[in-house]
C-alpha angles and dihedrals in degrees: 000000000000112000096214117045114180124217134171099189102109091177089071121095089227097054113111137179118299090032093282126150110235096190116123091220132022128209118196122177135183112250089214133033090278129008125225103173137019091264090066093059131082133201110230092184089074114121118178112248118229110268098238089056100058112127 
């Protein structure tokens, strides 16, 4: 697995400084039967961060 996974979703529990994903595992799925671009994928690892801890 890639050692540096970048993420810009700062409302996620796993978002870390430098736009890094701090999750130990990442689960990405196609939002349709077959994805042909990044807009057709979804990160199922996303977990909403507590509101008082947004950066």
